[in-house]
VMD Tcl script that draws the C-alpha trace (Angstrom):
set ca {
  {43.57 13.05 174.38}
  {44.06 16.78 174.71}
  {46.92 18.94 175.93}
  {46.05 22.60 176.39}
  {48.93 25.04 176.82}
  {48.50 28.56 178.14}
  {50.38 31.38 179.81}
  {52.27 32.88 176.90}
  {52.37 36.57 176.21}
  {54.51 39.63 175.67}
  {57.13 40.43 178.30}
  {60.18 42.66 178.50}
  {63.66 41.20 178.64}
  {64.50 40.17 182.19}
  {60.89 39.41 182.99}
  {59.14 36.16 183.85}
  {56.30 34.02 182.59}
  {54.82 30.72 183.71}
  {53.44 28.38 181.11}
  {50.89 25.70 181.97}
  {49.80 22.63 180.03}
  {46.74 20.72 181.18}
  {46.24 17.18 179.91}
  {43.09 15.15 179.62}
  {42.38 11.68 178.33}
  {45.59 10.10 179.61}
  {46.82 8.67 182.91}
  {48.95 11.73 183.44}
  {51.24 10.36 186.15}
  {52.51 7.61 183.84}
  {53.81 10.05 181.23}
  {57.10 11.84 180.77}
  {56.47 15.48 179.89}
  {58.37 18.04 177.93}
  {58.35 21.60 176.68}
  {59.59 22.48 173.21}
  {59.78 25.74 171.28}
  {59.87 26.73 167.66}
  {60.68 29.88 165.77}
  {59.29 30.23 162.21}
  {61.75 28.84 159.71}
  {63.70 26.88 162.32}
  {63.50 23.36 163.71}
  {61.61 22.72 166.89}
  {63.93 22.82 169.90}
  {63.66 20.82 173.12}
  {63.58 23.09 176.18}
  {62.98 20.97 179.27}
  {61.57 17.64 180.37}
  {60.38 15.90 183.50}
  {59.97 12.15 183.85}
  {57.07 10.34 185.46}
  {59.35 9.93 188.46}
  {60.10 13.64 188.68}
  {63.60 13.77 187.21}
  {64.13 17.02 185.32}
  {66.48 18.10 182.60}
  {66.92 21.39 180.77}
  {68.55 22.51 177.56}
  {71.82 24.37 178.13}
  {70.31 27.54 176.66}
  {67.78 27.78 179.51}
  {69.69 26.24 182.42}
  {69.45 28.35 185.53}
  {66.56 30.37 184.10}
  {63.74 27.92 183.34}
  {62.23 25.33 185.68}
  {59.88 22.53 184.68}
  {57.54 21.00 187.24}
  {54.42 18.87 187.34}
  {51.32 18.50 189.45}
  {49.85 15.06 188.88}
  {46.75 15.89 190.92}
  {45.96 18.67 188.44}
  {47.19 16.85 185.30}
  {49.37 19.88 184.66}
  {52.96 20.52 183.68}
  {54.49 23.96 184.19}
  {57.41 25.88 182.77}
  {58.57 28.75 184.95}
  {60.64 31.08 182.80}
  {62.75 33.73 184.50}
  {65.27 36.24 183.20}
  {63.76 36.01 179.76}
  {65.81 37.05 176.75}
  {64.68 38.15 173.27}
  {66.09 34.90 171.90}
  {63.53 33.00 174.00}
  {60.82 34.34 171.69}
  {59.04 31.34 170.15}
  {55.91 29.26 170.15}
  {56.10 26.91 173.13}
  {54.41 23.51 173.02}
  {54.03 20.69 175.53}
  {54.40 16.97 174.91}
  {53.38 13.89 176.84}
  {55.22 10.66 176.10}
  {55.13 7.12 177.36}
  {56.75 3.82 176.47}
  {54.55 0.81 177.07}
  {56.34 -2.37 176.14}
  {57.35 -1.96 172.53}
  {54.85 0.81 171.90}
  {55.46 4.51 172.19}
  {52.66 6.95 172.84}
  {53.19 10.66 172.43}
  {50.80 13.58 172.31}
  {51.34 17.24 171.56}
  {49.50 20.29 172.70}
  {48.91 23.37 170.63}
  {51.47 26.11 171.13}
  {51.42 29.28 173.13}
  {53.30 32.32 171.87}
  {56.01 33.86 174.02}
  {57.43 37.17 172.86}
  {60.29 38.85 174.70}
  {61.00 42.46 173.79}
  {64.42 44.04 174.22}
}
mol new
graphics top color blue
foreach p $ca { graphics top sphere $p radius 0.5 }
foreach p [lrange $ca 0 end-1] q [lrange $ca 1 end] { graphics top cylinder $p $q radius 0.2 }
display resetview
């Protein structure tokens, strides 16, 4: 199983970025997907999630600015980030998760750095 995140970079405050995470080795459409971020020295923070059925949810800190979406045909989950703020600077990682009976399966991708300059 592999999750490959990309799309990070350096952007000025107020700008936009779109992160992508491509999965392989799983039946992508069965999985709930999420984006998380982490700043050095701090705990990882949940950002947004989308269920296998397409229901989305965002953290309050990004509501109205970030949008999570998925394309099951491309095995890809996206995070559209608009109106970026310096406090959004972090390493962003994707996660795929599934409950199957009593078993939980979850897989993480490597992170992609997002840096927002003021």
